[in-house]
N, C-alpha and C positions, 0 to 999 in steps of 0.2 A: 210713367215708370222710369224713363231714362232722362228725365229733365235735369239739366245742369242747375246746380244751385251754388250759392256762395259757400256752403258747407264744404265743398270740394276744393275750394281755392287754397293754394299753398303760398300765395303771395309772390310768385314769380311769373310775370306777365306772359312770357313765351310758353312756359310749361302749362300755365292755366289755359291759355288759348288752344294749345294742342290737345289738352284734356277735353275741352269743349268740343273739339272736332271729333274726338273718339266717341263722346256721348252722342253727338249728332249722327254718326254712322249707325250706332246701335238703335237710335230712335227711328232712323229710316228703315232699318230692318223690321222693327216692330210695326211700323205703319204699313209696310208691304205685306206683312202677315195678316194684319187686320183687313187689308184690301184683297186678301186671297192671292197675293202675288209673291209670297215669301220665297217659294222654290224657284220662281222665275228669275229672281235677282240675287239669290243666295251666293252663287258662284262669283258674281261681280262684287258684291259687298265683302265677301271673304277676301278676295284679292285686294280690295281697298284697305281692309283692316290689316292684312299682312304688310302691305306697303306702308301704310301710315304708322303702324306701331313701330316698324323698323325706323322710319324717319324720326318719330318722336323719341324712341329709346336712344337713338344716337345723340340727340340733343341733350337729353337728360343725363346720359352717361358722360358726355363731354363736360357738362356742368359739374357733376360730382367729382370728376378728375381735377377740374380747375380749382375747386374749393377744398380739395383734399378731404372729401367726405369719408369719415371713418368706416361706414357700412357699405362702401362702394361695391365690394365684391359680392356681398349678399344680395344687394339690390340688383346688381347686374345679373345675377343668377335667376332672380325672380323674372326679369325680363326675358332671359333665354328660355325659361320654362314656359312662359306664355307663348313665345314665338313657336316653339316646338308643338305645343298643344293646338294652336290655331292652324298651323300648317298641316297637322294630322287631320283636323276637322275639315280643312280645305280639300284634302285628298279624299276623304269619305264623301263629302258633298259632291265632288266631281264624279264619283263612282255611282251617284244616283241614290244614295241612302236617303230615305224619305223623312226621317225624323230630325234631320240635322238643323233645320231652320230654328226650331224651338230650342234645341239643345245649345246651339251656338249662341243664340241671343241670351239665354239664361246664364250660361257659363261666362260669357264675355262681360256682361254687365255686373255680375257678382264679383268677378275678378277686378274689373275697373273701379268699381265703387270701393271695394276693400283696399286695393292697392293705393288708390289716390288718398283715401282717408287715413291710411296708416303709414305705409312706407314713404310715399311722396311727401306727405305733410311733415315727416321728420326732416327731410331736406330743407324745407322752408324754415323750420324751427332751428336747425343747425346754423343756417345762414344768419338768422336774426340773433340767436344767442351768442354767436361769435363776432357780432358786429361787422360781418362781411357786407360789402356793397351788393345790392340786388342787381343781377344781370339785366341787361336791356331786353 
């Protein structure tokens, strides 16, 4: 369900690598659920997601600023919306809400797949279409 594929690559090595890590976090959550341990590790995985998305979004936003990406503000707002949503889910999970594991997994993966395939891929296309050098 959360397997990384070349379809999600945007052609920027660091960003693609970070996206792979986000997919791996979601896959770990799915595996924990299949093993009946979803609730036991949900709080830890949510904390990792919050930390890693902040780390990743910082890199992506720095790249967009560097290349003068025209949709930077809109893209940055998408990142902020996800941060707020995941932090809200984190608070609900910490309060012991039982359904959070499935909801988090479904929401996060739908968002990640959609965002990577649309908004993030536009960054890669912008770089290529403007002949900008690919960042390391």
